[in-house]
TORMAR-202936 format. One record per atom (N, C-alpha, C): x, y, z; residue in one letter; residue number from 0. Coordinates in nm, 4 decimals, decimal comma. Example, Ala and Ser with C-alpha at 12.3 -4.5 7.8 and 13.67 -1.06 7.14 Angstrom:
R	X	Y	Z	r	k
R	1,3190	-0,5690	0,7800	a	0
R	1,2300	-0,4500	0,7800	a	0
R	1,3200	-0,3300	0,7800	a	0
R	1,2850	-0,2250	0,7080	s	1
R	1,3670	-0,1060	0,7140	s	1
R	1,2900	0,0030	0,7870	s	1
END
This chain:
R	X	Y	Z	r	k
R	8,8880	-3,5697	26,6946	m	0
R	8,9007	-3,5779	26,8387	m	0
R	8,9971	-3,6916	26,8719	m	0
R	9,0908	-3,6632	26,9585	h	1
R	9,1888	-3,7633	26,9994	h	1
R	9,1250	-3,8648	27,0938	h	1
R	9,1905	-3,9768	27,1118	v	2
R	9,1381	-4,0850	27,1951	v	2
R	9,1122	-4,0361	27,3380	v	2
R	9,2046	-3,9625	27,3960	m	3
R	9,1874	-3,9146	27,5334	m	3
R	9,0689	-3,8185	27,5431	m	3
R	9,0481	-3,7380	27,4402	q	4
R	8,9338	-3,6472	27,4389	q	4
R	8,8032	-3,7268	27,4310	q	4
R	8,8043	-3,8338	27,3532	k	5
R	8,6855	-3,9183	27,3428	k	5
R	8,6546	-3,9843	27,4764	k	5
R	8,7576	-4,0304	27,5441	i	6
R	8,7393	-4,0923	27,6754	i	6
R	8,6816	-3,9907	27,7733	i	6
R	8,7355	-3,8691	27,7727	k	7
R	8,6852	-3,7643	27,8610	k	7
R	8,5402	-3,7309	27,8282	k	7
R	8,5062	-3,7259	27,6996	a	8
R	8,3689	-3,6961	27,6585	a	8
R	8,2719	-3,8033	27,7086	a	8
R	8,3119	-3,9290	27,6989	v	9
R	8,2262	-4,0388	27,7456	v	9
R	8,2104	-4,0321	27,8977	v	9
R	8,3183	-4,0082	27,9692	k	10
R	8,3107	-3,9974	28,1151	k	10
R	8,2201	-3,8818	28,1566	k	10
R	8,2334	-3,7689	28,0883	t	11
R	8,1501	-3,6524	28,1173	t	11
R	8,0028	-3,6853	28,0939	t	11
R	7,9743	-3,7522	27,9837	a	12
R	7,8357	-3,7883	27,9512	a	12
R	7,7781	-3,8844	28,0547	a	12
R	7,8560	-3,9816	28,0962	l	13
R	7,8080	-4,0775	28,1961	l	13
R	7,7790	-4,0103	28,3304	l	13
R	7,8644	-3,9167	28,3687	k	14
R	7,8403	-3,8426	28,4934	k	14
R	7,7130	-3,7600	28,4827	k	14
R	7,6905	-3,7005	28,3660	a	15
R	7,5686	-3,6215	28,3449	a	15
R	7,4449	-3,7096	28,3528	a	15
R	7,4520	-3,8258	28,2921	v	16
R	7,3386	-3,9194	28,2967	v	16
R	7,3093	-3,9577	28,4410	v	16
R	7,4124	-3,9857	28,5174	r	17
R	7,3934	-4,0219	28,6583	r	17
R	7,3252	-3,9081	28,7350	r	17
R	7,3684	-3,7838	28,7116	r	18
R	7,3076	-3,6695	28,7807	r	18
R	7,1607	-3,6530	28,7409	r	18
R	7,1300	-3,6752	28,6139	v	19
R	6,9917	-3,6649	28,5672	v	19
R	6,9062	-3,7734	28,6324	v	19
R	6,9564	-3,8956	28,6388	v	20
R	6,8813	-4,0060	28,7001	v	20
R	6,8558	-3,9776	28,8477	v	20
R	6,9563	-3,9303	28,9182	v	21
R	6,9399	-3,8991	29,0608	v	21
R	6,8382	-3,7863	29,0781	v	21
R	6,8464	-3,6833	28,9955	a	22
R	6,7515	-3,5719	29,0050	a	22
R	6,6092	-3,6207	28,9812	a	22
R	6,5916	-3,7007	28,8778	a	23
R	6,4578	-3,7528	28,8472	a	23
R	6,4060	-3,8416	28,9596	a	23
R	6,4915	-3,9244	29,0140	a	24
R	6,4507	-4,0175	29,1208	a	24
R	6,4149	-3,9449	29,2503	a	24
R	6,4762	-3,8313	29,2734	t	25
R	6,4506	-3,7567	29,3972	t	25
R	6,3488	-3,6454	29,3790	t	25
R	6,2966	-3,6330	29,2585	g	26
R	6,1956	-3,5302	29,2322	g	26
R	6,2527	-3,3923	29,2083	g	26
R	6,3828	-3,3836	29,1869	s	27
R	6,4458	-3,2555	29,1576	s	27
R	6,4241	-3,2174	29,0118	s	27
R	6,4468	-3,0933	28,9849	k	28
R	6,4313	-3,0411	28,8494	k	28
R	6,5365	-3,1050	28,7580	k	28
R	6,4953	-3,1510	28,6401	v	29
R	6,5856	-3,2147	28,5449	v	29
R	6,6161	-3,1217	28,4280	v	29
R	6,5141	-3,0554	28,3759	f	30
R	6,5312	-2,9698	28,2584	f	30
R	6,5077	-2,8234	28,2924	f	30
R	6,5704	-2,7355	28,2158	v	31
R	6,5444	-2,5921	28,2243	v	31
R	6,4501	-2,5552	28,1106	v	31
R	6,3892	-2,4406	28,1224	g	32
R	6,3008	-2,3925	28,0168	g	32
R	6,3797	-2,3449	27,8963	g	32
R	6,3104	-2,3220	27,7854	p	33
R	6,3779	-2,2804	27,6623	p	33
R	6,4513	-2,1466	27,6741	p	33
R	6,4014	-2,0572	27,7591	e	34
R	6,4682	-1,9280	27,7746	e	34
R	6,6060	-1,9443	27,8390	e	34
R	6,6131	-2,0217	27,9449	i	35
R	6,7422	-2,0452	28,0120	i	35
R	6,8357	-2,1238	27,9212	i	35
R	6,7843	-2,2267	27,8556	a	36
R	6,8678	-2,3059	27,7638	a	36
R	6,9240	-2,2171	27,6533	a	36
R	6,8421	-2,1286	27,5998	g	37
R	6,8877	-2,0372	27,4952	g	37
R	6,9968	-1,9426	27,5435	g	37
R	6,9805	-1,8923	27,6661	k	38
R	7,0835	-1,8039	27,7233	k	38
R	7,2147	-1,8792	27,7427	k	38
R	7,2039	-2,0039	27,7861	r	39
R	7,3247	-2,0856	27,8051	r	39
R	7,3966	-2,1069	27,6718	r	39
R	7,3211	-2,1415	27,5680	v	40
R	7,3817	-2,1639	27,4362	v	40
R	7,4464	-2,0348	27,3859	v	40
R	7,3807	-1,9214	27,4065	d	41
R	7,4385	-1,7932	27,3656	d	41
R	7,5718	-1,7681	27,4356	d	41
R	7,5773	-1,7993	27,5649	l	42
R	7,7030	-1,7833	27,6384	l	42
R	7,8114	-1,8752	27,5823	l	42
R	7,7724	-1,9966	27,5486	c	43
R	7,8686	-2,0909	27,4909	c	43
R	7,9204	-2,0425	27,3560	c	43
R	7,8331	-1,9860	27,2747	h	44
R	7,8746	-1,9365	27,1434	h	44
R	7,9818	-1,8286	27,1548	h	44
R	7,9778	-1,7524	27,2623	r	45
R	8,0752	-1,6443	27,2831	r	45
R	8,2020	-1,6910	27,3552	r	45
R	8,2038	-1,8152	27,3956	c	46
R	8,3172	-1,8698	27,4714	c	46
R	8,4293	-1,9135	27,3767	c	46
R	8,5550	-1,8870	27,4135	p	47
R	8,6669	-1,9304	27,3290	p	47
R	8,6844	-2,0825	27,3221	p	47
R	8,6210	-2,1553	27,4122	h	48
R	8,6322	-2,3015	27,4133	h	48
R	8,5278	-2,3699	27,3238	h	48
R	8,4305	-2,2926	27,2746	f	49
R	8,3226	-2,3484	27,1928	f	49
R	8,3752	-2,3905	27,0562	f	49
R	8,3399	-2,5125	27,0151	k	50
R	8,3793	-2,5669	26,8846	k	50
R	8,2564	-2,5646	26,7933	k	50
R	8,2440	-2,4624	26,7071	p	51
R	8,1218	-2,4488	26,6264	p	51
R	8,0973	-2,5635	26,5291	p	51
R	8,2018	-2,6236	26,4785	k	52
R	8,1849	-2,7319	26,3809	k	52
R	8,1087	-2,8499	26,4402	k	52
R	8,1427	-2,8872	26,5635	t	53
R	8,0764	-3,0002	26,6293	t	53
R	7,9757	-2,9558	26,7348	t	53
R	7,9722	-2,8238	26,7619	r	54
R	7,8852	-2,7655	26,8644	r	54
R	7,9149	-2,8272	27,0018	r	54
R	8,0454	-2,8421	27,0290	q	55
R	8,0911	-2,8997	27,1551	q	55
R	8,1749	-2,7998	27,2331	q	55
R	8,1826	-2,8242	27,3628	c	56
R	8,2711	-2,7486	27,4510	c	56
R	8,4109	-2,8084	27,4407	c	56
R	8,5104	-2,7231	27,4291	g	57
R	8,6483	-2,7695	27,4214	g	57
R	8,7063	-2,8084	27,5558	g	57
R	8,6371	-2,7779	27,6655	l	58
R	8,6852	-2,8160	27,7983	l	58
R	8,6319	-2,9520	27,8417	l	58
R	8,5002	-2,9692	27,8347	c	59
R	8,4411	-3,0950	27,8825	c	59
R	8,3945	-3,1847	27,7675	c	59
R	8,3984	-3,1319	27,6462	f	60
R	8,3610	-3,2046	27,5238	f	60
R	8,2135	-3,2444	27,5202	f	60
R	8,1306	-3,1728	27,5971	c	61
R	7,9871	-3,1984	27,5915	c	61
R	7,9304	-3,1432	27,4612	c	61
R	7,8116	-3,1907	27,4268	f	62
R	7,7380	-3,1322	27,3156	f	62
R	7,6508	-3,0227	27,3761	f	62
R	7,6866	-2,8994	27,3447	v	63
R	7,6287	-2,7812	27,4080	v	63
R	7,4762	-2,7783	27,3976	v	63
R	7,4210	-2,8128	27,2834	d	64
R	7,2759	-2,8057	27,2668	d	64
R	7,2020	-2,8993	27,3611	d	64
R	7,2611	-3,0122	27,3943	a	65
R	7,1987	-3,1063	27,4875	a	65
R	7,2222	-3,0634	27,6326	a	65
R	7,3470	-3,0346	27,6658	k	66
R	7,3810	-3,0015	27,8042	k	66
R	7,3107	-2,8753	27,8522	k	66
R	7,2919	-2,7793	27,7633	s	67
R	7,2304	-2,6512	27,8016	s	67
R	7,0871	-2,6679	27,8497	s	67
R	7,0226	-2,7781	27,8174	k	68
R	6,8831	-2,8024	27,8557	k	68
R	6,8686	-2,8734	27,9897	k	68
R	6,9800	-2,9170	28,0476	l	69
R	6,9756	-2,9946	28,1711	l	69
R	7,0005	-2,9077	28,2940	l	69
R	6,9060	-2,9087	28,3860	a	70
R	6,9192	-2,8308	28,5091	a	70
R	7,0295	-2,8845	28,5986	a	70
R	7,0661	-3,0090	28,5787	t	71
R	7,1670	-3,0741	28,6623	t	71
R	7,3099	-3,0394	28,6214	t	71
R	7,3252	-2,9655	28,5109	e	72
R	7,4584	-2,9410	28,4562	e	72
R	7,4985	-2,7941	28,4669	e	72
R	7,6290	-2,7714	28,4713	s	73
R	7,6838	-2,6354	28,4736	s	73
R	7,8034	-2,6295	28,3790	s	73
R	7,8453	-2,5095	28,3499	c	74
R	7,9591	-2,4876	28,2606	c	74
R	8,0895	-2,5146	28,3363	c	74
R	8,1838	-2,5888	28,2761	p	75
R	8,3105	-2,6150	28,3451	p	75
R	8,3967	-2,4889	28,3593	p	75
R	8,3622	-2,3845	28,2837	d	76
R	8,4350	-2,2576	28,2910	d	76
R	8,3557	-2,1540	28,3724	d	76
R	8,2526	-2,2002	28,4417	h	77
R	8,1693	-2,1180	28,5309	h	77
R	8,0977	-2,0050	28,4577	h	77
R	8,0598	-2,0272	28,3328	r	78
R	7,9874	-1,9255	28,2561	r	78
R	7,8373	-1,9314	28,2812	r	78
R	7,7865	-2,0489	28,3210	w	79
R	7,6468	-2,0616	28,3642	w	79
R	7,6375	-2,1673	28,4730	w	79
R	7,5499	-2,1424	28,5737	p	80
R	7,5423	-2,2294	28,6921	p	80
R	7,4374	-2,3395	28,6818	p	80
R	7,4385	-2,4243	28,7821	l	81
R	7,3316	-2,5227	28,8007	l	81
R	7,2020	-2,4481	28,8260	l	81
R	7,0895	-2,5072	28,7883	t	82
R	6,9603	-2,4455	28,8173	t	82
R	6,8637	-2,5412	28,8830	t	82
R	6,9113	-2,6585	28,9265	n	83
R	6,8204	-2,7558	28,9854	n	83
R	6,8099	-2,7450	29,1360	n	83
R	6,8709	-2,6447	29,1943	v	84
R	6,8675	-2,6297	29,3401	v	84
R	6,7640	-2,5262	29,3821	v	84
END
């Protein structure tokens, strides 16, 4: 991973953490159930941006297995939506 990609990955992770903290503080849903998380991961596996070696998204550089479990997160390619609303 190049330096700029690493910077983008860190920024993406920090934004996700902030959204999770806000959701938890306001009583909003933070996590999705295993069925939704599994469907999200399946969609990612079929995406051309998915990097199987690191299990990361090539667009936002998130770790798919972690991000797929968060209700506060969505796919940057609009393959799966937010579910905390």
